[in-house]
Backbone as ProteinMPNN parsed JSONL, in Angstrom:
{"seq_chain_A": "MPTNLEIESKSMLNKEDYKLLISAYKKNKKYKQINYYISSKEMIEKVKNFGLRIRQIGHYYELTLKVTEKVGKTEINQEIAGISLSNLVYFGKFPDGEIKNYLVENKVCDVSKLQVIGMLETKRKDIEFNGSKISIDKSKYNGVVDYEIECESSSKEKAENDLKNFLEKHGVAYQKSEHNKLARFLNTLR", "coords_chain_A": {"N_chain_A": [[7.795, 16.144, 11.653], [5.037, 14.281, 10.653], [2.102, 14.196, 12.6], [-0.868, 12.697, 13.544], [-4.357, 12.136, 14.348], [-5.664, 9.043, 14.327], [-8.65, 7.693, 13.433], [-10.7, 5.013, 13.249], [-12.808, 2.339, 11.998], [-13.273, -1.164, 11.953], [-13.791, -4.252, 10.198], [-13.858, -7.747, 10.014], [-13.445, -9.895, 7.206], [-14.666, -12.62, 5.204], [-13.135, -14.885, 2.854], [-14.665, -15.017, 0.468], [-16.315, -12.711, 0.574], [-14.318, -10.788, 0.563], [-13.249, -11.18, -2.047], [-15.506, -10.46, -3.546], [-15.788, -7.705, -2.929], [-13.304, -6.693, -3.816], [-13.467, -7.239, -6.561], [-15.57, -5.591, -7.214], [-14.434, -3.13, -7.299], [-12.534, -2.891, -9.386], [-11.179, -0.936, -10.85], [-9.826, 0.579, -9.01], [-6.571, 0.939, -7.831], [-4.534, -1.687, -6.607], [-2.208, -2.153, -4.002], [0.913, -3.127, -2.448], [1.956, -3.406, 0.892], [4.381, -3.65, 3.461], [4.579, -4.406, 6.806], [6.9, -4.077, 9.303], [7.137, -5.198, 12.387], [8.062, -3.835, 15.496], [9.487, -4.426, 18.623], [10.015, -5.151, 22.123], [10.597, -7.156, 25.055], [9.533, -5.677, 27.252], [8.011, -3.81, 25.878], [6.056, -5.335, 24.564], [4.341, -5.966, 26.637], [3.042, -3.568, 26.901], [1.461, -3.326, 24.687], [-1.218, -2.7, 24.275], [-1.317, -0.016, 24.555], [0.693, 1.082, 22.982], [2.073, 0.916, 19.704], [4.49, -0.068, 17.344], [6.103, 0.279, 14.285], [7.742, -0.299, 11.126], [6.805, 0.704, 8.009], [6.819, -0.403, 4.74], [6.401, 0.658, 1.492], [6.877, -0.054, -1.66], [9.811, 1.6, -2.435], [9.698, 3.274, -0.322], [9.979, 4.084, 3.072], [8.574, 4.168, 6.298], [8.621, 5.006, 9.629], [6.513, 4.365, 12.308], [4.827, 5.305, 15.241], [2.213, 4.356, 17.258], [-0.039, 5.612, 19.566], [-2.361, 4.803, 21.93], [-5.38, 6.511, 22.474], [-8.217, 8.031, 24.235], [-10.217, 8.196, 22.293], [-9.537, 6.807, 19.305], [-6.202, 6.779, 17.874], [-3.131, 8.373, 18.445], [-0.893, 9.056, 15.964], [2.428, 9.008, 15.167], [4.535, 9.788, 12.636], [7.456, 9.076, 10.768], [9.553, 9.552, 8.157], [11.972, 7.339, 6.913], [15.178, 6.04, 5.809], [15.797, 3.127, 3.791], [18.072, 1.848, 4.707], [17.994, 2.314, 7.409], [16.129, 0.464, 8.35], [17.559, -1.887, 7.828], [19.767, -1.43, 9.543], [18.499, -1.608, 12.016], [17.531, -4.258, 11.994], [19.914, -5.812, 11.667], [21.871, -4.708, 13.367], [20.675, -3.739, 15.64], [20.216, -1.017, 15.917], [18.232, 1.582, 16.617], [16.317, 3.913, 14.692], [17.261, 7.369, 14.715], [15.479, 10.337, 15.777], [12.218, 11.947, 15.993], [10.466, 9.939, 16.981], [12.092, 8.148, 18.429], [12.99, 9.985, 20.342], [10.519, 10.527, 21.644], [9.909, 7.988, 22.749], [12.04, 7.7, 24.558], [11.886, 10.055, 26.186], [9.33, 9.746, 27.332], [9.643, 7.468, 28.719], [8.865, 4.962, 27.68], [10.06, 2.608, 26.778], [13.198, 0.796, 26.721], [15.103, 1.821, 24.209], [17.336, 0.599, 23.161], [16.873, -2.062, 23.319], [14.969, -2.671, 21.49], [13.713, -4.467, 18.697], [13.165, -5.895, 15.405], [10.423, -7.936, 15.268], [9.006, -9.415, 13.518], [7.161, -9.719, 10.391], [4.407, -8.447, 8.457], [2.566, -8.815, 5.603], [0.579, -6.912, 3.463], [-1.915, -6.735, 0.996], [-3.521, -4.122, -0.427], [-6.433, -2.184, -1.152], [-7.699, 0.977, -1.758], [-10.6, 3.006, -1.272], [-12.61, 5.829, -1.791], [-15.325, 6.882, 0.124], [-18.198, 8.494, 0.839], [-16.819, 10.66, 1.953], [-15.03, 9.39, 3.579], [-12.225, 7.132, 4.052], [-11.966, 4.004, 2.76], [-10.415, 0.915, 3.217], [-9.518, -2.11, 1.802], [-8.271, -5.126, 2.771], [-5.931, -7.821, 2.385], [-4.111, -9.861, 4.329], [-0.971, -11.398, 5.166], [0.79, -13.355, 7.458], [3.039, -15.11, 9.459], [2.175, -17.7, 8.52], [-0.56, -17.343, 8.448], [-3.49, -16.195, 6.792], [-5.56, -13.459, 6.464], [-8.559, -11.439, 6.119], [-9.703, -8.148, 5.911], [-11.603, -5.155, 6.379], [-11.404, -1.672, 6.58], [-12.404, 1.526, 7.812], [-11.487, 4.794, 7.717], [-12.039, 7.848, 9.261], [-13.43, 11.079, 10.241], [-14.589, 10.934, 12.763], [-15.346, 8.524, 15.351], [-17.973, 7.575, 15.271], [-18.814, 8.319, 12.649], [-16.967, 6.838, 11.113], [-17.696, 4.194, 11.799], [-20.432, 4.14, 10.986], [-20.185, 4.758, 8.216], [-18.66, 2.564, 7.374], [-20.407, 0.425, 7.943], [-22.556, 1.132, 6.232], [-21.291, 1.001, 3.726], [-20.627, -1.742, 3.6], [-23.217, -2.832, 3.763], [-24.302, -1.859, 1.374], [-23.061, -3.55, -0.415], [-23.982, -6.004, 0.325], [-22.653, -7.359, 2.366], [-21.905, -8.781, 5.487], [-21.412, -7.058, 8.578], [-18.736, -7.532, 10.707], [-17.476, -6.846, 13.501], [-14.136, -6.028, 14.051], [-12.197, -7.194, 16.531], [-9.527, -7.087, 17.144], [-6.564, -5.378, 16.177], [-4.223, -5.376, 13.38], [-1.601, -5.661, 14.437], [-2.096, -6.825, 16.984], [-3.3, -9.239, 16.182], [-1.173, -10.347, 14.792], [0.7, -10.603, 16.925], [-0.633, -12.535, 18.448], [-0.084, -14.826, 17.034], [2.451, -15.394, 17.771], [2.441, -16.41, 20.271]], "CA_chain_A": [[7.249, 14.815, 11.519], [3.571, 14.317, 10.701], [1.383, 13.565, 13.702], [-2.299, 12.813, 13.31], [-5.229, 11.274, 15.141], [-6.25, 8.027, 13.464], [-9.932, 7.204, 13.935], [-11.174, 4.056, 12.26], [-13.647, 1.208, 12.37], [-12.805, -2.307, 11.175], [-14.61, -5.456, 10.146], [-13.203, -8.882, 9.375], [-14.132, -10.408, 6.023], [-14.268, -13.954, 4.778], [-12.477, -14.834, 1.542], [-15.653, -14.758, -0.582], [-16.686, -11.29, 0.644], [-13.133, -10.04, 0.119], [-13.204, -11.262, -3.51], [-16.641, -9.684, -4.047], [-15.477, -6.274, -2.808], [-12.164, -6.386, -4.691], [-13.919, -7.236, -7.959], [-16.478, -4.448, -7.408], [-13.61, -1.919, -7.45], [-11.408, -3.289, -10.239], [-10.448, 0.239, -11.342], [-8.972, 1.1, -7.94], [-5.279, 0.263, -7.829], [-4.145, -2.458, -5.436], [-0.779, -2.015, -3.739], [1.432, -3.972, -1.376], [2.725, -2.768, 1.959], [4.927, -4.599, 4.426], [4.786, -3.857, 8.152], [7.903, -4.729, 10.128], [6.774, -4.839, 13.749], [9.202, -3.614, 16.365], [9.107, -4.533, 20.026], [10.933, -5.75, 23.096], [9.761, -7.812, 26.074], [8.784, -4.679, 28.021], [7.063, -3.131, 24.984], [4.945, -6.248, 24.298], [3.406, -5.831, 27.754], [2.336, -2.294, 26.744], [0.958, -3.309, 23.317], [-2.54, -2.08, 24.208], [-1.143, 1.432, 24.545], [1.694, 1.507, 22.01], [2.425, 0.047, 18.586], [5.654, 0.472, 16.665], [6.355, -0.464, 13.06], [8.25, 0.344, 9.922], [5.984, 0.309, 6.864], [7.473, -0.258, 3.442], [5.588, 0.634, 0.274], [7.889, 0.131, -2.704], [11.098, 2.021, -1.876], [9.411, 4.275, 0.712], [9.95, 3.507, 4.419], [8.069, 5.099, 7.295], [8.562, 4.536, 11.009], [5.282, 4.864, 12.921], [4.471, 4.989, 16.619], [0.798, 4.593, 17.545], [-0.309, 5.738, 20.99], [-3.807, 4.705, 22.137], [-6.042, 7.619, 23.162], [-9.605, 7.678, 24.591], [-10.853, 7.964, 20.996], [-8.547, 6.709, 18.252], [-4.787, 6.637, 18.203], [-2.213, 9.371, 17.925], [0.084, 8.407, 15.114], [3.6, 9.827, 14.863], [5.165, 9.186, 11.464], [8.784, 9.594, 10.466], [10.142, 8.926, 6.984], [13.345, 6.875, 7.153], [15.808, 5.382, 4.666], [15.807, 1.668, 3.878], [19.232, 1.433, 5.492], [17.601, 2.355, 8.827], [15.521, -0.84, 8.64], [18.678, -2.845, 7.88], [20.541, -1.18, 10.763], [17.725, -2.121, 13.153], [17.494, -5.723, 11.906], [21.218, -6.464, 11.796], [22.747, -4.143, 14.39], [19.897, -3.283, 16.788], [20.289, 0.445, 16.011], [16.928, 2.207, 16.369], [16.5, 5.185, 13.984], [17.176, 8.631, 15.442], [14.404, 11.224, 15.355], [11.123, 12.287, 16.899], [9.888, 8.76, 17.639], [13.058, 7.722, 19.438], [12.926, 10.984, 21.407], [9.26, 10.315, 22.376], [10.041, 6.757, 23.534], [12.987, 7.946, 25.647], [11.362, 11.093, 27.083], [8.15, 9.246, 28.033], [10.048, 6.222, 29.382], [8.033, 3.876, 27.16], [10.878, 1.398, 26.747], [14.625, 0.97, 26.461], [15.206, 1.703, 22.751], [18.457, -0.277, 22.794], [16.383, -3.445, 23.317], [13.962, -2.838, 20.44], [14.122, -5.238, 17.531], [12.089, -6.329, 14.515], [9.964, -9.242, 15.749], [8.343, -10.113, 12.422], [6.564, -8.873, 9.365], [3.064, -8.727, 7.974], [2.417, -8.283, 4.246], [-0.816, -6.607, 3.139], [-2.314, -6.222, -0.313], [-4.56, -3.164, -0.039], [-7.131, -1.378, -2.148], [-8.359, 2.104, -1.095], [-11.785, 3.554, -1.931], [-13.236, 6.976, -1.125], [-16.754, 6.622, 0.308], [-18.912, 9.429, 1.707], [-15.85, 11.481, 2.672], [-14.171, 8.527, 4.394], [-11.324, 6.266, 3.295], [-12.186, 2.582, 2.975], [-9.296, 0.089, 2.772], [-9.817, -3.545, 1.779], [-6.959, -5.734, 2.987], [-5.61, -9.244, 2.519], [-2.837, -9.859, 5.053], [-0.286, -12.668, 5.4], [1.773, -13.282, 8.538], [3.29, -16.343, 10.218], [1.355, -18.801, 8.029], [-1.976, -16.977, 8.532], [-4.028, -15.247, 5.821], [-6.866, -12.958, 6.884], [-9.159, -10.402, 5.28], [-10.259, -7.107, 6.767], [-11.937, -3.878, 5.758], [-11.39, -0.615, 7.586], [-12.868, 2.836, 7.389], [-10.872, 5.881, 8.464], [-12.864, 9.039, 9.092], [-13.218, 12.198, 11.165], [-15.066, 10.582, 14.104], [-15.605, 7.096, 15.515], [-19.344, 7.322, 14.815], [-18.842, 8.397, 11.181], [-16.217, 5.7, 10.58], [-18.499, 2.985, 11.953], [-21.612, 4.247, 10.13], [-19.795, 4.649, 6.805], [-18.261, 1.186, 7.116], [-21.625, -0.401, 7.901], [-23.294, 1.476, 5.01], [-20.526, 0.475, 2.594], [-20.815, -3.192, 3.585], [-24.623, -3.096, 3.444], [-24.449, -1.574, -0.067], [-22.53, -4.697, -1.156], [-24.555, -7.24, 0.853], [-21.65, -8.032, 3.195], [-22.197, -8.636, 6.917], [-20.448, -6.359, 9.425], [-18.2, -8.379, 11.782], [-16.529, -5.951, 14.156], [-12.795, -6.57, 14.288], [-11.831, -6.951, 17.93], [-8.079, -6.919, 17.263], [-5.905, -4.783, 15.025], [-3.251, -6.266, 12.743], [-0.505, -5.937, 15.361], [-2.566, -7.778, 18.003], [-3.473, -10.547, 15.531], [0.185, -10.832, 14.544], [1.287, -11.022, 18.207], [-1.289, -13.765, 18.876], [0.544, -15.975, 16.367], [3.758, -15.618, 18.394], [2.254, -17.021, 21.598]], "C_chain_A": [[5.726, 14.897, 11.604], [3.024, 13.556, 11.906], [-0.094, 13.757, 13.415], [-3.058, 11.872, 14.237], [-5.924, 10.328, 14.174], [-7.525, 7.509, 14.129], [-10.499, 6.278, 12.87], [-12.071, 2.999, 12.882], [-13.247, 0.067, 11.438], [-13.797, -3.446, 11.243], [-13.796, -6.553, 9.471], [-14.074, -9.315, 8.188], [-13.77, -11.87, 5.842], [-13.729, -13.828, 3.35], [-13.453, -14.476, 0.421], [-16.066, -13.282, -0.6], [-15.527, -10.397, 0.212], [-13.087, -10.014, -1.41], [-14.322, -10.438, -4.14], [-16.316, -8.191, -4.034], [-14.318, -5.867, -3.72], [-12.629, -6.304, -6.142], [-14.87, -6.073, -8.243], [-15.704, -3.148, -7.653], [-12.345, -2.234, -8.248], [-10.555, -2.091, -10.662], [-9.534, 0.845, -10.274], [-7.705, 0.261, -7.868], [-5.031, -0.458, -6.502], [-2.639, -2.261, -5.247], [-0.386, -2.875, -2.552], [2.178, -3.11, -0.365], [3.195, -3.855, 2.916], [5.137, -3.858, 5.738], [5.827, -4.711, 8.854], [7.624, -4.275, 11.557], [8.003, -4.841, 14.645], [8.733, -3.703, 17.808], [10.287, -5.022, 20.856], [10.03, -6.41, 24.13], [8.938, -6.798, 26.845], [7.739, -3.98, 27.162], [5.851, -4.016, 24.712], [3.902, -6.158, 25.406], [2.573, -4.56, 27.657], [1.619, -2.196, 25.398], [-0.439, -2.685, 23.194], [-2.433, -0.561, 24.117], [-0.219, 1.935, 23.448], [1.871, 0.461, 20.916], [3.549, 0.712, 17.81], [5.943, -0.385, 15.441], [7.137, 0.393, 12.074], [7.393, -0.191, 8.789], [6.769, 0.6, 5.596], [6.427, -0.35, 2.351], [6.557, 0.956, -0.862], [9.228, 0.453, -2.058], [10.928, 3.101, -0.805], [9.295, 3.554, 2.058], [9.491, 4.571, 5.407], [7.996, 4.397, 8.647], [7.329, 5.175, 11.644], [5.165, 4.375, 14.356], [2.999, 5.325, 16.782], [0.604, 4.562, 19.05], [-1.824, 5.757, 21.169], [-4.307, 5.879, 22.969], [-7.451, 7.164, 23.552], [-10.418, 7.385, 23.338], [-9.75, 7.948, 19.955], [-7.133, 6.538, 18.774], [-4.032, 7.818, 17.633], [-1.131, 8.617, 17.178], [1.21, 9.397, 14.841], [4.345, 9.1, 13.749], [6.483, 9.876, 11.16], [9.324, 8.843, 9.247], [11.585, 8.55, 7.309], [13.885, 6.277, 5.85], [15.768, 3.87, 4.877], [16.965, 1.145, 4.714], [18.918, 1.447, 6.993], [16.937, 1.053, 9.249], [16.624, -1.889, 8.76], [19.499, -2.675, 9.153], [19.822, -1.702, 12.003], [17.751, -3.651, 13.161], [18.847, -6.33, 12.258], [22.082, -5.962, 12.953], [22.005, -3.633, 15.629], [19.926, -1.78, 16.985], [18.95, 1.05, 15.614], [17.139, 3.573, 15.711], [16.367, 6.406, 14.905], [15.985, 9.435, 14.933], [13.334, 11.38, 16.416], [10.574, 11.076, 17.66], [10.824, 8.233, 18.726], [13.03, 8.678, 20.628], [11.678, 10.79, 22.268], [9.396, 9.093, 23.296], [10.942, 6.96, 24.75], [12.395, 8.926, 26.66], [10.177, 10.613, 27.909], [8.392, 7.903, 28.719], [9.16, 5.034, 28.98], [8.806, 2.567, 27.2], [12.339, 1.785, 26.558], [14.832, 0.749, 24.96], [16.356, 0.795, 22.316], [18.037, -1.743, 22.74], [15.328, -3.7, 22.245], [14.552, -3.603, 19.264], [12.918, -5.556, 16.661], [11.704, -7.738, 14.946], [9.222, -10.026, 14.673], [7.735, -9.141, 11.437], [5.193, -9.379, 8.965], [2.947, -8.052, 6.616], [0.932, -8.096, 3.94], [-0.934, -6.156, 1.696], [-3.559, -5.395, -0.04], [-5.142, -2.451, -1.253], [-7.898, -0.306, -1.387], [-9.504, 2.636, -1.95], [-12.264, 4.754, -1.123], [-14.734, 6.7, -1.058], [-17.317, 7.622, 1.305], [-17.948, 10.287, 2.55], [-14.934, 10.703, 3.598], [-13.284, 7.695, 3.476], [-11.562, 4.82, 3.718], [-10.965, 1.833, 2.436], [-9.693, -1.373, 2.897], [-8.478, -4.273, 1.768], [-6.986, -7.257, 2.974], [-4.227, -9.274, 3.137], [-2.309, -11.268, 5.261], [0.775, -12.458, 6.46], [1.85, -14.616, 9.252], [2.375, -17.502, 9.819], [-0.143, -18.544, 8.065], [-2.311, -16.033, 7.372], [-5.357, -14.782, 6.38], [-7.271, -11.776, 6.008], [-9.879, -9.419, 6.192], [-10.612, -5.897, 5.915], [-11.954, -2.841, 6.87], [-11.829, 0.693, 6.963], [-12.24, 3.872, 8.307], [-11.655, 7.15, 8.178], [-12.59, 10.049, 10.198], [-13.717, 11.93, 12.585], [-15.332, 9.081, 14.145], [-16.986, 6.734, 14.972], [-19.424, 7.325, 13.29], [-18.12, 7.21, 10.562], [-17.052, 4.421, 10.656], [-19.731, 3.005, 11.046], [-21.256, 4.086, 8.657], [-19.371, 3.222, 6.465], [-19.489, 0.281, 7.018], [-22.423, -0.135, 6.627], [-22.608, 0.925, 3.767], [-20.733, -1.037, 2.478], [-22.251, -3.554, 3.201], [-24.891, -2.905, 1.955], [-24.022, -2.776, -0.912], [-23.039, -6.031, -0.627], [-23.585, -8.05, 1.695], [-21.951, -7.74, 4.665], [-21.051, -7.924, 7.633], [-20.04, -7.294, 10.555], [-17.107, -7.575, 12.473], [-15.217, -6.666, 14.454], [-12.367, -6.194, 15.695], [-10.35, -6.644, 18.1], [-7.514, -6.282, 15.999], [-4.862, -5.757, 14.48], [-2.109, -6.629, 13.692], [-0.921, -6.978, 16.403], [-2.751, -9.165, 17.392], [-2.109, -11.176, 15.24], [0.799, -11.378, 15.841], [0.659, -12.322, 18.715], [-0.684, -14.987, 18.223], [1.916, -16.285, 16.954], [3.645, -16.357, 19.717], [2.082, -18.497, 21.528]], "O_chain_A": [[5.186, 15.514, 12.522], [3.429, 12.428, 12.188], [-0.526, 14.86, 13.08], [-2.492, 10.951, 14.824], [-6.683, 10.761, 13.306], [-7.491, 6.962, 15.232], [-10.748, 6.692, 11.738], [-12.095, 2.794, 14.096], [-12.92, 0.297, 10.274], [-14.543, -3.59, 12.212], [-13.125, -6.308, 8.469], [-15.288, -9.116, 8.188], [-12.704, -12.312, 6.269], [-13.861, -12.778, 2.721], [-13.105, -13.713, -0.48], [-16.156, -12.675, -1.667], [-15.736, -9.369, -0.432], [-12.908, -8.952, -2.006], [-14.107, -9.784, -5.161], [-16.548, -7.495, -5.023], [-14.36, -4.798, -4.329], [-12.227, -5.397, -6.872], [-14.968, -5.617, -9.382], [-16.266, -2.177, -8.16], [-11.235, -1.892, -7.841], [-9.341, -2.22, -10.816], [-8.576, 1.545, -10.602], [-7.759, -0.968, -7.847], [-5.283, 0.083, -5.426], [-1.888, -2.209, -6.221], [-1.228, -3.294, -1.759], [2.93, -2.207, -0.729], [2.501, -4.845, 3.148], [5.79, -2.815, 5.778], [5.659, -5.924, 8.986], [7.845, -3.114, 11.902], [8.86, -5.721, 14.564], [7.707, -3.129, 18.173], [11.384, -5.265, 20.353], [8.813, -6.237, 24.081], [7.751, -7.028, 27.077], [6.685, -3.596, 27.668], [4.73, -3.513, 24.635], [2.705, -6.265, 25.138], [1.506, -4.476, 28.265], [1.207, -1.106, 25.001], [-0.803, -2.196, 22.124], [-3.36, 0.102, 23.651], [-0.329, 3.085, 23.024], [1.823, -0.74, 21.181], [3.551, 1.932, 17.641], [6.021, -1.61, 15.532], [7.185, 1.62, 12.172], [7.265, -1.405, 8.625], [7.307, 1.691, 5.406], [5.66, -1.311, 2.289], [7.002, 2.094, -1.007], [9.729, -0.314, -1.236], [11.894, 3.762, -0.425], [8.601, 2.543, 2.172], [9.945, 5.715, 5.369], [7.388, 3.335, 8.782], [7.123, 6.384, 11.531], [5.374, 3.198, 14.65], [2.576, 6.442, 16.484], [1.019, 3.621, 19.726], [-2.5, 6.628, 20.622], [-3.749, 6.204, 24.017], [-7.844, 6.041, 23.238], [-11.212, 6.445, 23.312], [-9.09, 8.964, 19.738], [-6.902, 6.205, 19.936], [-4.253, 8.222, 16.491], [-0.535, 7.67, 17.692], [0.971, 10.497, 14.342], [4.736, 7.943, 13.901], [6.609, 11.095, 11.277], [9.529, 7.631, 9.306], [12.325, 9.335, 7.902], [13.129, 6.038, 4.908], [15.712, 3.397, 6.012], [16.843, 0.104, 5.36], [19.506, 0.682, 7.758], [17.145, 0.581, 10.367], [16.62, -2.691, 9.694], [19.886, -3.663, 9.777], [20.463, -2.185, 12.936], [17.967, -4.267, 14.205], [18.919, -7.261, 13.06], [22.927, -6.699, 13.463], [22.636, -3.147, 16.567], [19.688, -1.3, 18.094], [18.571, 1.04, 14.443], [18.033, 4.318, 16.113], [15.481, 6.465, 15.758], [15.533, 9.244, 13.804], [13.514, 11.001, 17.574], [10.255, 11.178, 18.845], [10.377, 7.909, 19.826], [13.044, 8.245, 21.78], [11.759, 10.878, 23.493], [9.044, 9.154, 24.474], [10.652, 6.459, 25.836], [12.403, 8.655, 27.861], [10.023, 11.019, 29.061], [7.462, 7.281, 29.233], [8.763, 4.221, 29.814], [8.271, 1.536, 27.608], [12.668, 2.937, 26.275], [14.746, -0.384, 24.486], [16.337, 0.276, 21.2], [18.754, -2.575, 22.184], [14.845, -4.824, 22.106], [15.71, -3.421, 18.888], [11.779, -5.494, 17.124], [12.55, -8.632, 14.988], [8.85, -11.179, 14.893], [7.781, -7.923, 11.614], [4.864, -10.556, 9.111], [3.2, -6.854, 6.49], [0.129, -9.008, 4.136], [-0.169, -5.315, 1.225], [-4.538, -5.899, 0.511], [-4.451, -2.16, -2.229], [-8.663, -0.621, -0.476], [-9.405, 2.709, -3.175], [-12.315, 4.692, 0.106], [-15.346, 6.328, -2.059], [-16.955, 7.603, 2.481], [-18.229, 10.595, 3.708], [-14.142, 11.299, 4.327], [-13.552, 7.566, 2.282], [-11.383, 4.461, 4.881], [-10.53, 2.092, 1.314], [-10.145, -1.822, 3.951], [-7.655, -4.069, 0.875], [-7.915, -7.892, 3.472], [-3.27, -8.773, 2.546], [-3.069, -12.207, 5.499], [1.564, -11.516, 6.389], [0.821, -15.189, 9.612], [1.856, -18.207, 10.685], [-0.925, -19.438, 7.744], [-1.504, -15.174, 7.015], [-6.2, -15.605, 6.736], [-6.466, -11.203, 5.273], [-10.576, -9.815, 7.126], [-10.004, -5.647, 4.874], [-12.455, -3.097, 7.965], [-11.655, 0.936, 5.769], [-12.433, 3.838, 9.522], [-11.909, 7.495, 7.024], [-11.653, 9.901, 10.983], [-13.314, 12.625, 13.518], [-15.519, 8.446, 13.108], [-17.151, 5.717, 14.298], [-20.034, 6.433, 12.701], [-18.605, 6.631, 9.59], [-17.111, 3.655, 9.694], [-20.043, 2.001, 10.407], [-21.937, 3.365, 7.927], [-19.688, 2.724, 5.384], [-19.588, -0.537, 6.104], [-22.916, -1.074, 6.003], [-23.274, 0.434, 2.855], [-20.984, -1.552, 1.388], [-22.474, -4.47, 2.41], [-25.616, -3.69, 1.344], [-24.558, -2.995, -1.998], [-22.585, -7.084, -1.075], [-23.67, -9.277, 1.742], [-22.218, -6.599, 5.04], [-19.878, -8.154, 7.338], [-20.896, -7.797, 11.284], [-15.945, -7.622, 12.069], [-15.195, -7.755, 15.027], [-12.196, -5.016, 16.01], [-9.954, -6.015, 19.081], [-7.933, -6.607, 14.889], [-4.645, -6.828, 15.046], [-1.695, -7.787, 13.742], [-0.169, -7.914, 16.672], [-2.395, -10.165, 18.017], [-1.916, -12.379, 15.419], [1.349, -12.479, 15.855], [1.342, -13.128, 19.346], [-0.753, -16.081, 18.783], [2.486, -17.336, 16.663], [4.638, -16.874, 20.229], [1.916, -19.149, 22.559]]}, "name": "protein", "num_of_chains": 1, "seq": "MPTNLEIESKSMLNKEDYKLLISAYKKNKKYKQINYYISSKEMIEKVKNFGLRIRQIGHYYELTLKVTEKVGKTEINQEIAGISLSNLVYFGKFPDGEIKNYLVENKVCDVSKLQVIGMLETKRKDIEFNGSKISIDKSKYNGVVDYEIECESSSKEKAENDLKNFLEKHGVAYQKSEHNKLARFLNTLR"}
């Protein structure tokens, strides 16, 4: 199972800046991804340290556990079949594999109580910039639409600098994103 350290910087966008950036990169393909967030009452209390989702892009499904580190997040990814999402939604059966083993061995939560608590749909466009990956997102969840840009890179400093330089190049103000998509989604449930 692929495990990597995700280091990124994010900025919220308004609708006009989102449209400006999307139109500046018309040749870059836009794609849709759906995040199905998974949690339980005990897991929600640990949301600052752990995030759990199934991401669907077309017919590809990937279960991801994010664990907060001092710098960035360790991401454990596990490809699953679409039926695994259905089994979780309808029967409460969490997919077997490395992520389930991690949750059990580290006593993160009772996996039998995990369930899909909602979904977030994102239309995304990726751009390579100065050796970093820039993603421009429009997300919809629980009646909310928001716009965000993120830069994933090799260090926190590089990610933040490249994001600021990219935005400056296009005349867009940097507005540090205080909350990730999962946290923003959870705020709509309260």
